[in-house]
C-alpha positions, 0 to 999 in steps of 0.5 A: 703903059697900063698895068693889068690888075690881077689877083694872085695867091702865092702863099697862104697867107699872102694875098696880092692885088696889082703888086701891093700886098695887104698886111693886116695888123690886129688894129686894122683887122678889128677896125674892118669888122664893124660889129656882129649881128645878133637877131632871132634869125641869126641866133637860129643859124648859130645854134643849128648851123655854127653860122655867125653873122657880122657886118664888115667893111664893104671892100673886103673880099671873102678870102680877106675876111676868112684871113681876118676871122681865122687870124683873129679869133684862131678858128678854122673857117669852112665857108663864107656867104656875103651880101650887100642888104639894100640901103635904107633912106632916112630923113633929117628934117626936110633932107633925105639921105641914105644909111652907111653901105656895108657888107654882111658876112655869114661865117660857117666854122668847124665843128667844136669851135666858136667865137666868143663875142665877149658882150659883158663889161669887164670893167665891173 
């Protein structure tokens, strides 16, 4: 017998994929968000549209990304756009390879809300 994999949302905070509940702890949530993308283009998007850009684990869905950001940063997410950029080739000596694959998430927040990057070193 083969079991059909289905996505069902019973609760607002509970996501089930094929009868396996995905619970995220704070440590695992932080590990799934790789880093914020800070460029000139993302700075303009942040100032005009309240859009934050992060590189996240490629296996996350939009619903999971929304849940992680709402729980971790205590913000209300209005919309999420994602894309997987093409991989770049790298050379190490004669060998050629690829950079790791990742997913880029562009997160739009409600008005008057923000995410603190906390880029300053607190151990000074």
